[in-house]
N, C-alpha and C positions, 0 to 999 in steps of 0.2 A: 393512540399511544406514545407521548412523549419520549425522549430520548433518556433522560433521566430512568423512567419506570422501566425502559425496557433493560439498560443496565441491570438494574435491581430485581429484575423478572428473570433474566438469565444465570445471574449468579446465584439465587435462592433454589432454584431450577435443580442445577449439579451440587449443592450443598445438599439438598434433599435426597442426593442419590452418593453420598458419602463423599463429595470432592470438598478439599481444603481450598478456601479461598486466598491467593497469594497476591501482593501489591504487584504491582506494573513494574518492569524496570525503565531504567533512563534510555534515553531514546540514543545515548552514548554509549554503544556497547563495554561492558568488561570486559578485562581479559581476552579480547576479540579484534587483532587488528586488521584481520582479513574484510572486515566490513565497516562502512561509515557510521553507520545507521541502525539502530533493529529494525530490522523489517519484516517481525512475523512474532508471533508470541511463543513460538517453541525454540526462538534462537536464545534467550539467556538458558533456556534449560535443557542445550545438547549434552551436558555431561550426565544427565539424568537419563535421559534417552538411551546413552551410551550404556547404562547399566549401576551408575554409581547411585546410591540411595538417597531421595530426597528426604530431607528434615521434615516434612510435612506429608510423609507418605505416598502411597502409589497413586492416589486421587486428588487431580487438582483442577483449580480451576481460575481464571483470572481475566482483567481486562487490560489489552498490553498498548501502549502509545508505539505506534510504529511510523517511522519515514520511508517512502519509496519514490527516488526521481526518475527511473528507467523509463516512465509514462511522462515525463511530464510535458512533453508536446500535445498529447492529450487531454490535458486538463483543459478546463470549459466544455466539455463534450456532459454526457449525462451524468457517466459515472465515475470518473477518473480523479483523483485527486492526490495530493503528493505526503499531508500527515493525514494518518486515519486511526480508528481505537479497532483494535482486534478482540473480539470476544475469542475464547479458546478455552477447552477442558483437555486435560489429557489422561492417560491413563497408562503407567508407567509399569509394563507387564503384569498388567491386570487384566481387566476386560479389553474384549478385542472386537472383531465385526460387528458380531451380533448387537450387542447393547449399543455400540457406539450409532448404530443405524436407525436402531430402533428411538434411541433417545434423542436423536435429530429428527426423526420425525414428529415425534411427540412434542418436541419444544417448539417445531416450526407451525404445527396445526393445534394443538391442544387448546382449549377456549377457556380450560380451567386454569392450568399449568404453565401454558406457554402463550404464544403471539398469537394463536387464533388463525391462521394465514388459511386460504383455500387450498386444499390439498387437490384441485382439479386443476391446479393453476401451477404446479410442481413438475419439472421437467428434471429427470436424474442422468446424470454420466457416469462411466464406470472404465476402468484401464481394459483396453483390448490385448494388452500385451505386447511383448518386443523381447529382444535378446535377455533381456535384464530379468524378466518375470513373468509370469504365465497371464494370461487372459483370466480376469480376478470374475471366475464364475460362482464364487461365492458372496462377493457383492451382490451379484445380480439377484440372485435366488433369495437373499435375506429382502431386497429392494420389493422384489414380487410381492411379498406379504403388504405393500401399503401401498405402490402404485402401479398401475397397470403398465405391462409388458413395455406395449409400445412408445412408454414414453420415458423407456429405462435407453440410453444411447452407449453403445460403447466406443472411447474414443483414445486416441494415441498418447504417448509421453507428452507429446507437448503441453496439452493440457491438464493431465491426470497422471503425472507422473511429480510428486514435490520433494526438491531436496533446495537445502539453503544457502549452498554452493561447490564446490568441487572435492569437497571432504567431509566426511559426517553421515550423521542418520538421512534415511528418505525411503520410500516409497509411494505403492500407486495410493490412487486419493480417490472418493467418490463427490461429484460436487452436485449442489442442487441448486436449481434454477429456478425464478419465479416470474410468470407473465404478468407483466407490468401495466399493459393493454388491458388486460382481462376480457381479451376477443380470439386467442390464438385458438385454443381448442387442442385436438390431436394434431401431432405434425409426423413427417419423415425425419428421418435425420438430417436430411440436406436441408429442409423447410427448418430444422432447429436452428442449425448451422447459421442459415440466414437470418433468423429470427435475433439470434446473439449476436452477430453483427451489425444488426441496426438497432440493437441495445433495447429490443421488445422484452426479452428474456434477461434477468439478470440475477449474476450467481451471489446468493444470501447463505450459504452456507459450505464447509468443504472438511469431508474427512479423511485423512491422512492416516494409513495404517503402514507406519512405518518398522521394517522388519528386516531394512538392508544396511549396510552399510559402503559408502563410495570413497575411493580412493581417489587421488588425482582424477576425478573427473569420470571414471570406472566404477560400478558397483562390481564388488569383489568378494562378497557374501553377504552372511547374516548376521544380524544382530543378536548378542545376548540372550535379547528379550524382545517381546514383540509389543508396541506400543501404539497408540491410539492420541493421533496430535488433529483437534480441529479447530477449524478458526471460519470466525465470520466479520467480514468489514461492515463496521456499528452504521457506518453512512447508508451502506446500499440497503441495510437490513431496514434501517429508518424509512426509507424513500419507499420499500415495500409497505409496510407498516402504517405508513403515513399518506397512503395512496397516490404518492407524487410521483411523476415522469424521471424524474433528475435529483440526484442529491442537493442541489443547491435550492430546492424549493420546501426543504425538510425543515425540522425545528433547530438542527444546527448551525443552518448556513443564512436562516432567517434575516436572524442580527445583524448579520454583514454586510447581506444584499441589500439590507435598507438601508445603508449608507456608501454603498458603491455599486456600478452597474455593470464591473466586470466581476464574473466568474474567474477569472485567473487571479485576478488585485486578491478575492476574498479568499482564497485556498493558499496562496503564497505568503500571504501577511497571517495568517492562521496558523501556518507550520513553523515561519520563521519566530513568530511568539512563542510557541513551543519549544524548539530549539534553545532559541535564548534560556528558556527557562533552565532548560538542562544542561547549561553550562556554553555554548557554543559561541563565540563571535566573529565577525566578518573577516576574512584575511581571504590570502590569496591561495590557501591550501587546503585539502582534504574538506573537513565537516564545514571550513570557515567558508570556504569556495562557493558549497552548496547554497549557504545563508547569504552570501554576498549577490549569487547570482538570481536566488528567488527576491531578494529585497530592488535590485535593479530592475528585474524584470516585471514589479508590481508598478515602481516608480514611473518609468516611461508609459505606462498605461493611465496612470494616475497620480496627479501632484501631490494631493493632500491624503496622506493615510493615516493619521493620525484617527480618524475617526473607526477606521477600521481596526486599529489596533485596541481601540478602547473596547468595540464590539466584542473582541475576543477576551479580553482581560477580566469585562464584565458579564460574561454569557451565566446566565440560569443553568446550564447544563454544565457547567465546569465547575461551580462552586460548591466549597468542601472537598472536592475532589485533585483538582491541579492548582497548583502555585506558582503565579508565575514572579518575575522578579520587578521589583519597584521601579528598575531604571530601564525598565524595556524600551520605552519608547524614546531614551534618550540613547541609547545604543544605535536604534534604527535610524534617530534624526542625525547622528553623527556620521553613519555609514552614507546617507542619502546626500548629506551636503558634500563627504569627499567625490560622490558619485555625480552630481553635479555640475561641479568644477572641469573635472576630466572631461564630463559630456559637450560641455560648452567649448571648452579648447577643440576636443578632436571636432564637433562639428565646424567651429570656426576654420579650421584645416583645410574641410573637405569643401566648404561652400568657395573658398578660395582656391580649390582646384586638386585638392589630393585626393588620392584615390581612398574609398571607402576602407580599404583592407588596413590602413591606418589607426582606425578607429581597434583595430584587433591588437595589431602589434605595439602600438604605443599606448593606448589607453585600455587594454587588458579586456573590451566587451567582445561576447560572446556571437555569434550571427544572428541568433534569434534578438539580440537587444538591438543590433547594428540593423535588421529589417525594420525595427518600428521606427527607428529615428530618420531613418533616410534611405533611397534609393539603391538598391544593389543588384549586381548580377551576379545572382546566385552559383551559376556555373565556372566564371571567371573565380569568386569569389575561392570556390572549393579549393579551386586548381592550384590557388596563392595558398591556402592550406596546406594541401599535401606540398607544396615547394620548401611553403615555410618549416613545415616538421620535417622534413628531409636534413635542410641545411641546420636545425638545431640540432640535429642527432649525430650529423659528423661533427659539427663544433663542439659536443660533448665529446666524443671517440677523440678528437684531437687534444682537448684539453687533459682528458684520462689517460691520454699516452705522454704525454710531455714529462 
């Protein structure tokens, strides 16, 4: 099943169940200064999860463009990427756990309407409870109708509690994992956790039961309505449906991997092209800095980025769905040319005996890029970084006090 068909099947499944299809929001959040990028499908919908009426009703479905960079060091393994598409459906004070779980299972396993995945390769996690909310016995009892009890695991808030930040709607979630090896069978909770760490089971769906409100990082009460917020990363879902053991062998990445040997280059350039399409330009601050960092990191791994840029822009899966800017290649080329000059100048200084830390202080290169281009004593570098931060902070305070 190709990625285009997966998107289409997902939307039709929930349309049939009374959900209105809404468009993807921009990667640049509107009226939300707390985050640099849209990181989840629910993010643009927060006012409606809080109780405001949505113009399209109480049942919604869409495919949202997202960027997350907190796991950037993990990119290149089997499942991590910085840009992804999130398939999501929402109940805004309408249905709750019973229907959400039932439809999640049907979508994943139905051969007629859904994706036809093998239910014997599914594993489920539910919230074990803490000071904020009780153990989710209701979700557990519902799942027992579809999945053997010994494949349902109670887990803590680190994995089974979702909130977009320190303020806003939040709640316990139930997650669905798929055995991508086809060999695991029944597992104890400890064996399941180990399989997850080895990326032999991959999260392919997540139902968040949003009924709580968080303020200043603490749960302070319940929302005016009970909501359902679901999400599935398209890349991981495609991986399971195309019987691959990593996202880079799926049809979403295959055209990119055909023109580069580096998973990091494929990921970073794909993300950069989508960022530029939504108006982000390279700079030293905020979103622009993230874009600059991705481009520089890609460049130190591969000098000729043009074929990868073309592979993203001309990707069959994105045609008619996403629009890219005509000057994308020009924006990237100009940034890389500036970086190349700075990098050459900095490396000449290092070759003449300068401390590699100069590449950070004078040329603005982050550690992961410096390590790509020259030998670094990481322990010494990190001490220098702490001292630099301290001096910068003191200088800022003195300037402020004048």
